[in-house]
C-alpha positions as CSV (number, residue, x, y, z in Angstrom):
1,M,-35.3,-15.7,24.4
2,N,-33.4,-13.3,26.7
3,T,-35.4,-10.0,26.1
4,V,-38.9,-9.8,27.6
5,I,-41.1,-7.1,26.1
6,A,-44.3,-5.5,27.4
7,A,-47.7,-6.5,26.0
8,N,-48.7,-4.3,23.1
9,P,-52.2,-4.9,21.6
10,T,-52.1,-1.9,19.2
11,R,-50.4,-3.8,16.4
12,L,-52.5,-4.9,13.4
13,P,-53.7,-8.5,13.7
14,V,-52.6,-10.9,11.0
15,S,-54.3,-14.2,10.2
16,V,-52.7,-16.9,8.1
17,L,-55.0,-18.9,5.9
18,T,-53.5,-22.3,4.9
19,G,-54.8,-25.6,3.7
20,F,-53.9,-28.4,1.3
21,L,-54.5,-28.2,-2.5
22,G,-58.2,-28.6,-3.3
23,S,-59.3,-28.1,0.4
24,G,-61.6,-25.2,-0.4
25,K,-59.2,-22.4,0.8
26,T,-59.8,-20.3,-2.4
27,T,-63.6,-20.7,-2.1
28,L,-63.5,-19.8,1.6
29,L,-61.4,-16.6,1.0
30,S,-63.6,-15.4,-1.9
31,Q,-66.6,-15.7,0.4
32,I,-64.9,-14.1,3.4
33,V,-64.0,-10.9,1.4
34,R,-67.7,-10.5,0.5
35,H,-68.8,-10.4,4.1
36,P,-69.8,-6.9,5.4
37,G,-67.8,-7.5,8.6
38,M,-64.6,-7.9,6.6
39,A,-64.7,-4.5,4.8
40,N,-61.6,-3.1,6.7
41,T,-59.5,-6.1,5.8
42,A,-56.3,-6.3,3.7
43,V,-55.8,-9.6,1.9
44,I,-52.4,-10.8,0.7
45,I,-52.5,-13.6,-1.8
46,N,-50.0,-15.2,-4.2
47,E,-51.8,-14.4,-7.5
48,F,-55.1,-12.6,-8.2
49,G,-56.0,-15.2,-10.8
50,E,-55.8,-18.1,-8.4
51,I,-58.4,-16.7,-6.1
52,G,-61.0,-15.8,-8.7
53,L,-61.5,-12.2,-7.5
54,D,-61.6,-10.5,-10.9
55,H,-65.3,-9.9,-10.8
56,L,-64.9,-8.2,-7.4
57,L,-62.3,-5.6,-8.4
58,V,-63.3,-2.0,-8.4
59,E,-60.0,-0.2,-9.1
60,K,-56.3,-1.0,-9.3
61,S,-54.5,1.4,-7.1
62,S,-51.0,0.1,-7.9
63,E,-49.2,-2.7,-9.7
64,N,-49.9,-5.2,-6.9
65,T,-52.8,-3.6,-4.9
66,V,-56.5,-3.6,-5.8
67,L,-59.7,-2.5,-3.9
68,L,-62.6,-4.9,-3.9
69,N,-66.1,-3.8,-4.1
70,S,-66.7,-5.2,-0.6
71,G,-64.2,-2.6,0.7
72,C,-61.4,-5.2,1.3
73,L,-58.0,-4.2,0.1
74,C,-56.2,-7.0,-1.8
75,C,-52.5,-7.3,-2.8
76,T,-50.2,-10.0,-4.1
77,V,-47.0,-11.2,-2.5
78,R,-44.4,-9.4,-4.6
79,G,-41.3,-11.5,-4.3
80,D,-41.1,-11.3,-0.5
81,L,-43.7,-11.2,2.2
82,I,-41.6,-8.8,4.3
83,D,-41.5,-6.3,1.4
84,T,-45.2,-6.7,0.8
85,L,-46.2,-6.1,4.4
86,R,-43.9,-3.1,4.8
87,D,-45.2,-1.6,1.5
88,L,-48.8,-2.1,2.6
89,F,-48.2,-0.5,6.0
90,L,-46.5,2.5,4.5
91,K,-49.3,3.0,2.0
92,R,-51.7,2.9,4.9
93,V,-49.8,5.5,6.8
94,R,-49.5,7.8,3.8
95,G,-53.2,7.4,2.9
96,L,-52.4,5.8,-0.4
97,V,-54.8,2.9,0.4
98,P,-57.9,2.7,2.4
99,E,-57.6,2.3,6.2
100,F,-57.6,-1.4,7.2
101,D,-57.6,-3.0,10.7
102,R,-56.8,-6.6,9.8
103,V,-54.7,-8.6,7.4
104,V,-55.3,-12.1,6.0
105,I,-52.4,-13.9,4.3
106,E,-53.3,-16.8,2.0
107,T,-50.6,-19.4,1.5
108,T,-50.2,-21.8,-1.4
109,G,-51.7,-25.3,-0.9
110,L,-48.4,-27.1,-0.6
111,A,-46.8,-24.5,1.6
112,D,-45.5,-25.1,5.1
113,P,-47.1,-22.2,7.1
114,A,-44.1,-21.9,9.4
115,P,-42.0,-19.5,7.3
116,V,-44.9,-17.0,7.3
117,L,-45.2,-17.3,11.0
118,H,-41.4,-16.8,11.4
119,T,-41.7,-13.6,9.4
120,L,-44.3,-12.2,11.7
121,M,-42.4,-13.2,14.8
122,N,-38.8,-12.5,13.8
123,D,-38.6,-9.5,11.5
124,P,-38.3,-6.4,13.9
125,L,-40.0,-3.9,11.6
126,I,-42.9,-6.3,10.8
127,A,-43.3,-7.4,14.5
128,A,-43.5,-3.7,15.6
129,R,-46.5,-3.1,13.3
130,F,-48.2,-6.5,13.0
131,R,-49.1,-9.3,15.4
132,L,-50.1,-12.9,14.7
133,D,-53.8,-13.4,15.4
134,G,-53.9,-17.0,14.4
135,V,-53.6,-19.7,11.8
136,I,-56.8,-20.9,9.9
137,S,-56.4,-24.3,8.1
138,T,-59.0,-25.7,5.7
139,V,-59.4,-29.5,5.5
140,D,-61.3,-31.3,2.8
141,A,-63.9,-33.7,4.4
142,V,-63.9,-35.9,1.3
143,N,-60.1,-36.2,0.7
144,G,-58.7,-34.9,4.0
145,G,-58.1,-38.4,5.6
146,D,-56.1,-39.5,2.6
147,Q,-54.1,-36.3,2.5
148,L,-53.2,-36.6,6.2
149,N,-52.0,-40.1,5.4
150,R,-49.9,-39.2,2.4
151,H,-48.7,-35.6,2.9
152,D,-46.7,-34.3,5.8
153,E,-47.6,-30.7,4.8
154,S,-51.3,-31.4,5.3
155,V,-50.6,-32.6,8.8
156,K,-48.4,-29.6,9.7
157,Q,-51.1,-27.2,8.4
158,A,-53.7,-28.8,10.7
159,A,-51.4,-29.3,13.7
160,V,-50.3,-25.6,14.0
161,A,-53.8,-24.2,13.3
162,D,-55.8,-22.1,15.8
163,R,-59.0,-22.7,13.8
164,I,-59.7,-25.7,11.5
165,V,-62.4,-25.3,8.8
166,L,-63.9,-28.5,7.5
167,T,-65.0,-28.1,3.9
168,K,-67.2,-30.2,1.5
169,T,-69.1,-31.8,4.5
170,D,-72.2,-31.6,2.3
171,I,-70.8,-34.2,-0.1
172,A,-68.9,-36.4,2.3
173,S,-70.4,-39.3,4.3
174,A,-71.3,-38.7,7.9
175,E,-68.9,-41.5,8.9
176,A,-66.0,-40.0,7.0
177,V,-66.7,-36.6,8.6
178,A,-66.9,-38.0,12.1
179,D,-63.7,-40.0,11.6
180,L,-61.8,-37.0,10.2
181,E,-63.0,-34.8,13.1
182,D,-61.7,-37.4,15.6
183,R,-58.3,-37.4,13.9
184,L,-58.2,-33.6,13.8
185,K,-59.2,-33.3,17.5
186,A,-56.4,-35.8,18.4
187,L,-53.9,-34.0,16.2
188,N,-54.8,-30.5,17.6
189,P,-57.0,-30.7,20.7
190,A,-57.4,-26.9,21.2
191,A,-58.4,-25.8,17.7
192,P,-62.2,-25.5,17.2
193,I,-63.4,-27.4,14.1
194,L,-65.8,-25.3,12.1
195,R,-67.7,-26.3,9.0
196,A,-68.1,-24.4,5.7
197,V,-70.3,-25.3,2.8
198,Q,-69.4,-23.7,-0.5
199,G,-67.2,-21.3,1.5
200,Q,-70.1,-20.0,3.6
201,I,-69.1,-19.3,7.2
202,D,-69.4,-16.5,9.7
203,P,-65.9,-14.9,9.7
204,A,-66.4,-14.0,13.4
205,G,-65.6,-17.6,14.3
206,L,-62.3,-17.5,12.3
207,F,-60.6,-14.6,13.8
208,D,-59.5,-13.1,17.2
209,A,-57.7,-16.3,18.0
210,G,-54.5,-14.6,19.3
211,L,-53.2,-13.6,22.7
212,Y,-55.1,-10.3,22.6
213,N,-58.9,-10.0,23.0
214,P,-60.2,-7.1,20.9
215,T,-63.2,-6.8,23.0
216,T,-61.3,-6.1,26.3
217,K,-58.3,-4.6,24.5
218,S,-56.1,-6.8,26.7
219,P,-54.3,-10.2,26.7
220,D,-56.6,-13.2,27.2
221,V,-54.2,-16.0,27.9
222,E,-56.8,-18.6,29.0
223,R,-58.6,-18.3,25.7
224,W,-55.4,-18.3,23.7
225,L,-53.6,-21.2,25.5
226,K,-56.7,-23.5,26.0
227,A,-54.6,-25.7,28.3
228,E,-57.8,-27.5,29.5
229,A,-58.3,-28.9,25.9
230,Y,-55.3,-31.1,26.3
231,E,-56.4,-32.3,29.7
232,D,-59.9,-33.1,28.4
233,A,-58.3,-35.0,25.5
234,G,-56.2,-37.1,27.9
235,H,-53.0,-35.3,27.0
236,D,-52.3,-33.5,30.3
237,H,-50.2,-35.0,33.0
238,G,-51.4,-33.3,36.1
239,H,-50.2,-30.7,38.5
240,G,-46.4,-30.4,38.7
241,H,-43.0,-32.0,38.8
242,D,-42.1,-31.6,42.4
243,H,-44.6,-33.9,43.9
244,G,-44.0,-37.2,42.1
245,H,-47.3,-37.0,40.1
246,E,-48.3,-40.0,38.2
247,H,-47.6,-40.0,34.5
248,Q,-50.6,-41.0,32.4
249,H,-49.2,-41.3,28.9
250,D,-51.6,-41.4,26.0
251,H,-49.6,-41.6,22.9
252,D,-52.3,-43.1,20.7
253,H,-54.0,-39.7,20.8
254,G,-57.4,-41.4,20.6
255,H,-56.3,-43.4,17.5
256,H,-57.0,-46.8,19.0
257,H,-59.6,-47.5,16.3
258,H,-56.9,-47.2,13.6
259,G,-54.2,-49.3,15.3
260,H,-50.5,-48.4,15.1
261,D,-50.0,-47.6,11.5
262,R,-46.7,-45.6,11.5
263,N,-47.4,-44.6,7.9
264,R,-50.1,-42.2,9.1
265,H,-48.3,-38.9,9.3
266,D,-50.5,-37.7,12.2
267,D,-49.4,-40.6,14.3
268,H,-46.0,-38.9,14.4
269,I,-47.6,-35.8,16.1
270,T,-47.6,-35.4,19.9
271,A,-49.8,-32.7,21.5
272,F,-49.7,-32.1,25.2
273,C,-49.7,-29.4,28.0
274,M,-46.9,-29.5,30.5
275,T,-47.8,-28.0,33.9
276,I,-45.1,-27.0,36.3
277,D,-45.7,-26.0,40.0
278,E,-42.4,-24.4,41.0
279,P,-41.4,-21.0,39.7
280,L,-38.9,-21.1,36.9
281,V,-35.5,-19.5,36.8
282,W,-35.6,-17.5,33.5
283,D,-32.1,-18.1,32.3
284,A,-32.3,-21.8,33.0
285,F,-35.7,-22.0,31.3
286,A,-34.3,-20.2,28.2
287,T,-31.4,-22.6,28.1
288,W,-33.7,-25.6,28.3
289,I,-35.8,-24.3,25.4
290,E,-32.8,-23.3,23.4
291,T,-31.3,-26.8,23.8
292,L,-34.6,-28.3,22.6
293,I,-34.4,-25.9,19.6
294,T,-30.8,-26.9,18.8
295,L,-31.5,-30.6,19.0
296,R,-35.0,-30.8,17.5
297,G,-36.0,-27.3,16.2
298,P,-37.8,-28.4,13.0
299,D,-39.9,-30.9,14.9
300,L,-41.2,-28.4,17.5
301,L,-44.2,-27.4,15.4
302,R,-45.6,-25.0,18.0
303,I,-44.9,-24.1,21.6
304,K,-46.9,-21.6,23.6
305,G,-47.2,-21.0,27.3
306,I,-47.7,-18.8,30.3
307,L,-44.8,-18.9,32.8
308,N,-44.3,-18.2,36.5
309,V,-40.8,-16.8,36.5
310,R,-39.0,-16.1,39.8
311,E,-37.6,-12.8,38.5
312,S,-41.0,-11.4,37.7
313,D,-44.2,-10.8,39.8
314,A,-46.2,-10.9,36.6
315,P,-46.5,-13.9,34.2
316,V,-44.5,-14.2,31.0
317,V,-46.0,-15.5,27.8
318,V,-43.9,-17.4,25.3
319,H,-44.7,-18.5,21.7
320,G,-42.5,-20.4,19.3
321,V,-42.8,-22.1,15.9
322,Q,-40.0,-24.6,15.3
323,H,-36.7,-22.8,15.8
324,V,-38.1,-19.3,16.0
325,F,-39.6,-17.7,19.1
326,H,-41.5,-14.4,19.4
327,P,-39.9,-12.2,22.0
328,P,-41.5,-13.2,25.4
329,V,-44.3,-10.9,26.6
330,R,-44.7,-9.8,30.2
331,L,-48.3,-9.4,31.2
332,E,-49.5,-6.9,33.7
333,A,-51.1,-9.5,36.0
334,W,-52.1,-13.2,36.2
335,P,-55.3,-14.0,34.4
336,S,-56.5,-16.2,37.3
337,D,-55.6,-17.6,40.7
338,D,-53.7,-20.4,39.0
339,H,-50.1,-19.3,38.9
340,R,-48.6,-22.5,37.7
341,S,-46.6,-22.5,34.5
342,R,-48.4,-24.2,31.6
343,I,-46.6,-24.9,28.3
344,V,-48.4,-26.4,25.3
345,F,-46.2,-28.5,22.9
346,I,-47.1,-29.8,19.5
347,T,-44.2,-31.9,18.2
348,R,-43.3,-34.3,15.5
349,D,-41.4,-37.5,16.5
350,V,-40.4,-35.9,19.8
351,S,-41.9,-37.7,22.7
352,R,-43.3,-36.1,25.9
353,E,-40.8,-38.3,27.9
354,T,-37.9,-36.7,26.0
355,I,-39.0,-33.2,26.7
356,E,-39.9,-33.9,30.3
357,A,-36.5,-35.7,30.9
358,M,-34.7,-32.6,29.6
359,Y,-36.8,-30.4,31.9
360,E,-36.0,-32.6,34.9
361,A,-32.3,-32.3,34.2
362,Y,-32.7,-28.5,34.0
363,R,-34.7,-28.4,37.2
364,E,-32.2,-30.6,39.2
365,A,-29.3,-28.6,37.9
366,A,-31.0,-25.3,38.7
367,A,-31.9,-26.5,42.2
368,A,-28.2,-27.5,42.8
369,G,-27.0,-24.1,41.5
370,D,-25.2,-25.7,38.6
371,T,-24.7,-23.9,35.3
372,I,-26.6,-25.6,32.5
């Protein structure tokens, strides 16, 4: 957390496709690679056979790399994701595989997406060449509600997503779809919920979810952070911590029609945006976050924010998944006239009050000049 790097939009965007077993992830991916707009895409999957791409193969360029007739490059995870990404990038540089400008990584249905995100954030060689564009999570409209109740993995996949794709809506009841959408919006207020029938969807809605806007070739923090989504959902507390603002806690997350069933895995998730008026002292902020990580790292599902730091005229962007943080990024300028720090938290069994109390302790100590 101590080294701040400059923004670099030239790295190749990587999207992580996740979703519970039977949620239609395989069908979605097989349709995506057929789309003309995806021709310059490299797809990393676990096994070719699982994805049903045999009829799409044109040639096998190496033991674990094939070229699809759509123009997409496809390779399997060979033991380790880091090795696969490095190998793919080197082949691209050497002209051994066709040029590609985007990567999609498909995880297994039971997988926690966090380790994949950690790889993209934490490995220096990978982070120098690739950047996380976003997490796409498929949710089954027929069985999704039961999976959220029964499987923590399903909840985490939806909670950390930048895009949620609802599948099988054509065979689910309208009431079930509406109820599931309500739950997903409460679980993850900022993620757009898209619908796919038999995998059919416009890929344009799935990608470009990261910090960098490919159209402007520059960071687009407002679009990435979507702080207003938490305010609209009743998750935002207001405008600062120096002015005695009124706390309006909403820990039901819109689940009042379900009651307080603590067996529901998504009732353990808290999603909110913390807005701070006063400029932050970077070292003290880093200590606060590192303390949170030490105490509750596995339960900090995702943290992202834009910070007003005393030591910098320009804003600093932070992004973490559990105990791993991407090196903070310094932007060239503020995206708007709003120069408040805004930090989005998605946590599991860590209350907003706990995080805010720790922040207040940090703020009071920093104001008194104490070492935290």
